[in-house]
C-alpha positions as CSV (number, residue, x, y, z in Angstrom):
1,M,89.8,117.0,60.2
2,H,87.0,115.0,57.9
3,M,88.0,117.6,55.2
4,M,92.3,117.1,55.7
5,K,90.9,113.1,55.2
6,T,89.2,113.5,52.5
7,S,91.2,115.6,50.3
8,W,94.8,114.0,51.1
9,S,92.7,110.4,50.2
10,A,92.3,112.4,46.8
11,L,95.9,114.0,46.4
12,G,97.5,111.0,48.0
13,F,96.4,108.5,45.2
14,V,97.9,111.0,42.9
15,I,100.8,112.0,44.5
16,V,102.2,108.3,46.2
17,A,101.2,106.9,42.7
18,A,103.3,108.7,40.5
19,A,105.9,108.6,43.2
20,I,105.9,105.1,43.2
21,G,106.0,104.5,39.8
22,L,108.8,106.8,39.3
23,L,111.0,105.3,41.9
24,E,110.2,101.8,39.9
25,W,110.9,102.7,36.4
26,Q,114.3,104.1,38.1
27,S,114.8,100.8,39.8
28,A,114.3,99.2,36.9
29,Q,117.2,101.0,35.2
30,S,120.0,99.4,37.6
31,P,123.2,98.3,36.4
32,P,124.0,95.1,35.8
33,S,124.1,92.9,39.1
34,N,127.6,92.5,38.9
35,E,128.6,95.7,38.2
36,L,129.3,97.8,41.3
37,V,128.9,101.4,41.5
38,L,130.2,103.4,43.8
39,S,128.8,106.9,44.4
40,E,129.9,109.9,46.0
41,S,127.0,109.7,48.3
42,Q,128.0,105.9,49.2
43,R,131.6,107.0,50.1
44,A,130.1,110.1,51.9
45,F,128.3,107.3,53.9
46,V,131.3,105.1,54.5
47,R,133.6,108.3,55.8
48,E,130.9,109.2,58.0
49,Q,130.6,105.7,59.7
50,V,134.4,105.6,60.2
51,L,134.0,109.2,61.5
52,Q,131.4,108.1,64.3
53,A,133.1,105.3,65.3
54,G,135.8,107.2,66.1
55,A,134.2,110.3,67.9
56,Q,132.6,107.1,70.2
57,G,136.3,105.7,71.4
58,P,139.4,104.5,68.8
59,A,138.6,104.0,65.7
60,T,138.3,100.3,64.9
61,S,139.2,100.5,61.1
62,T,140.4,103.4,58.1
63,Y,138.3,104.3,55.5
64,E,139.6,101.7,53.0
65,Q,139.0,99.0,55.2
66,A,135.3,100.3,56.0
67,M,135.3,100.9,52.3
68,A,136.2,97.2,51.6
69,N,134.0,95.6,54.0
70,Y,130.9,97.9,52.3
71,I,131.5,96.4,48.7
72,D,131.8,92.6,50.4
73,E,128.5,93.2,52.3
74,E,127.6,94.8,49.2
75,I,128.3,91.5,46.9
76,L,127.2,89.6,49.5
77,Y,123.7,91.1,49.7
78,R,123.7,90.8,45.6
79,E,124.5,86.9,45.6
80,G,121.8,86.1,47.9
81,L,119.5,87.8,46.1
82,K,120.6,85.5,43.2
83,L,119.9,82.9,44.8
84,G,116.6,83.9,46.2
85,L,117.9,83.7,50.0
86,E,115.4,86.9,50.6
87,K,112.4,85.1,49.7
88,D,109.9,84.2,52.6
89,D,112.5,85.4,55.2
90,L,109.8,87.5,57.8
91,I,112.9,89.6,59.2
92,V,113.7,90.6,55.4
93,K,110.2,91.3,54.5
94,R,109.6,93.8,57.8
95,R,112.7,95.4,57.4
96,V,111.4,96.1,53.5
97,V,108.0,96.9,54.5
98,Q,109.6,99.2,57.6
99,K,112.0,101.1,54.5
100,M,108.6,101.3,52.4
101,R,106.9,103.1,54.8
102,F,109.8,105.5,55.8
103,L,109.6,106.2,52.1
104,L,106.0,107.0,51.5
105,E,106.6,109.3,54.9
106,D,109.4,111.1,52.9
107,M,107.4,111.6,50.0
108,T,104.0,112.6,52.0
109,P,105.6,115.5,54.6
110,I,103.2,117.0,57.5
111,A,103.3,120.2,57.6
112,P,103.6,122.0,60.9
113,P,99.8,122.4,62.8
114,T,98.7,126.2,63.0
115,A,97.2,127.6,66.1
116,E,93.2,127.1,64.3
117,Q,94.3,123.3,64.1
118,L,96.0,122.9,67.4
119,Q,92.8,124.7,69.0
120,A,90.2,122.0,67.0
121,W,92.1,119.1,68.0
122,L,91.9,120.2,71.5
123,D,88.0,121.0,71.5
124,Q,87.6,117.6,69.7
125,N,89.9,115.9,72.6
126,P,89.4,117.9,75.5
127,Q,89.6,114.5,77.9
128,K,93.4,114.3,76.9
129,Y,94.5,117.4,78.2
130,Q,92.8,118.0,81.4
131,T,95.0,119.6,84.3
132,E,95.3,117.4,87.7
133,Q,93.3,117.7,90.2
134,T,94.8,119.2,93.5
135,I,93.6,118.8,96.9
136,L,94.5,120.9,100.7
137,F,94.2,119.0,103.5
138,D,94.6,118.8,107.5
139,H,96.4,115.3,108.0
140,H,97.7,113.2,111.1
141,F,99.2,110.0,111.0
142,F,100.1,107.2,113.3
143,S,103.0,104.9,112.6
144,R,102.8,100.9,112.3
145,G,106.8,100.5,112.9
146,K,106.1,102.8,116.4
147,R,102.8,101.5,117.6
148,G,102.5,98.3,116.1
149,D,99.0,96.8,116.0
150,D,98.1,99.5,118.7
151,S,98.3,101.9,115.5
152,V,94.4,101.1,114.3
153,Y,92.8,101.3,118.1
154,Q,94.9,104.6,118.4
155,A,93.7,106.2,115.1
156,S,90.4,105.1,116.1
157,A,90.3,107.0,119.1
158,A,92.0,110.1,117.7
159,R,89.3,110.5,115.0
160,D,86.7,110.8,118.0
161,E,88.7,113.4,120.0
162,L,89.3,115.6,116.5
163,M,85.4,115.0,116.0
164,K,84.7,116.4,119.8
165,G,87.6,119.7,118.5
166,Q,90.1,118.1,120.9
167,T,93.7,118.8,119.9
168,I,95.5,115.0,119.5
169,T,99.2,113.6,119.7
170,A,100.4,112.0,116.5
171,D,103.3,111.1,114.6
172,P,106.1,112.8,112.3
173,F,105.3,112.8,108.3
174,P,106.6,114.3,105.4
175,L,103.5,115.1,103.8
176,Q,103.3,118.6,103.4
177,V,99.7,120.3,104.8
178,G,98.3,123.8,104.1
179,V,98.9,123.9,100.5
180,L,97.4,122.4,97.4
181,L,99.0,119.2,96.3
182,T,98.1,116.6,93.4
183,M,97.2,113.2,93.3
184,E,101.3,112.5,91.5
185,S,102.6,113.8,94.7
186,V,100.3,112.5,97.4
187,T,101.2,109.0,95.5
188,K,104.5,109.4,96.2
189,E,104.6,109.8,99.9
190,I,101.6,107.2,101.0
191,G,101.0,105.2,97.9
192,Q,97.9,104.9,95.2
193,Q,95.2,103.5,97.5
194,A,96.0,105.3,100.3
195,S,95.6,108.2,97.6
196,D,92.8,107.2,95.8
197,A,90.9,107.6,99.3
198,L,91.8,110.8,100.3
199,F,90.6,112.1,97.0
200,E,87.6,110.9,96.8
201,L,86.7,111.9,101.1
202,P,84.0,114.9,101.6
203,V,85.1,118.6,102.3
204,G,85.2,119.1,105.5
205,Q,84.8,115.9,107.8
206,W,87.6,113.7,109.4
207,S,87.9,110.1,107.5
208,T,88.0,107.0,109.4
209,P,91.3,105.6,109.4
210,I,93.0,105.2,105.8
211,S,95.7,102.7,105.9
212,S,99.1,102.9,103.9
213,A,101.9,100.4,103.6
214,L,103.5,102.9,106.5
215,G,100.7,103.1,108.8
216,L,97.4,104.9,109.9
217,H,96.1,108.3,108.6
218,L,93.2,110.3,109.2
219,F,92.5,113.6,106.5
220,K,90.1,116.3,106.5
221,V,89.9,117.8,103.1
222,Q,89.6,121.5,103.1
223,E,89.5,122.1,99.3
224,R,89.6,120.7,95.9
225,N,89.8,121.8,93.3
226,S,89.1,119.6,90.2
227,G,90.8,119.7,86.9
228,R,90.1,121.4,83.8
229,T,90.7,121.3,80.1
230,M,94.2,123.2,79.2
231,T,94.8,125.7,76.9
232,V,96.6,125.1,73.9
233,D,99.9,126.8,75.7
234,E,99.6,124.6,78.6
235,A,99.4,121.6,76.3
236,G,101.9,122.8,74.3
237,S,104.3,119.7,72.5
238,Q,101.9,116.8,73.7
239,L,98.8,118.5,72.0
240,R,101.3,119.2,68.9
241,S,102.7,115.8,69.1
242,D,99.4,114.4,69.2
243,L,97.8,116.1,66.3
244,M,101.0,115.7,64.3
245,A,100.6,111.8,64.6
246,A,96.3,112.0,63.7
247,Q,97.7,113.6,60.8
248,R,100.5,111.2,59.8
249,K,97.9,108.5,60.2
250,E,95.8,109.8,57.9
251,V,98.2,110.9,54.9
252,N,99.7,107.3,55.5
253,E,96.4,106.0,55.1
254,A,95.4,107.7,51.5
255,G,99.1,106.7,50.8
256,L,98.5,102.6,51.1
257,A,95.1,103.3,49.4
258,A,96.5,104.3,46.7
259,L,99.3,101.8,46.4
260,R,96.4,99.4,47.0
261,A,94.4,100.6,44.4
262,T,96.9,99.4,41.7
263,Y,97.1,96.3,42.9
264,T,94.4,93.0,42.1
265,I,93.8,90.5,45.0
266,K,92.9,86.9,44.0
267,D,91.8,84.4,46.3
268,V,92.8,80.9,45.6
269,P,91.5,77.8,47.1
């Protein structure tokens, strides 16, 4: 990644500065402010807007009406510029900055990452791409709604019996046992606090009563599998998206550095 950043910093200065200079030169050749030239791309844009409006429901305007509205807005925009209405307008400024960022990104596209780049990014950031820890356990539930305040005492007494190897009678609960479950699936059933307590239990011992919103739980962990770093295929689209976002950030920084180098910044008292 470091080599990519260095090369983009050098190339970014030349490419972006040249491209911006060309655009500024072209902008300087724009027609007089009172001459409105309608290009085919502008007419196509208006037609597309009419078609999209029709696809979403009954069309609210014809092409002629939409074009007339487009012309009116362009005239009002130009007249507003003559009056300087865009100056010191924070909303306008942010919109222009946003469009300029989009323009810089269009001029510096990001190539799809290679398999080698994806693996390197995964190796550098393994903590972001871990499989979930899974757990297999036995479970007994004591309903607070059914047993009231006695549920706490009854759960504690049941634990003593289980520690002696005796069988107990508890309440039904829709939490699957006998299979490996992720923390996400357990949390959906018993809540985050009880789930956190379960996943911290040692293997092979009955827990003290663990409270949830519904009642008291006794757990004995039979097996726990720690999470591991995913493969490139397992990380999939998220890995690709994260890498391209990091590459985009570096390219954008190079482009901004190129533009910044063309400006002189002065502080005044």
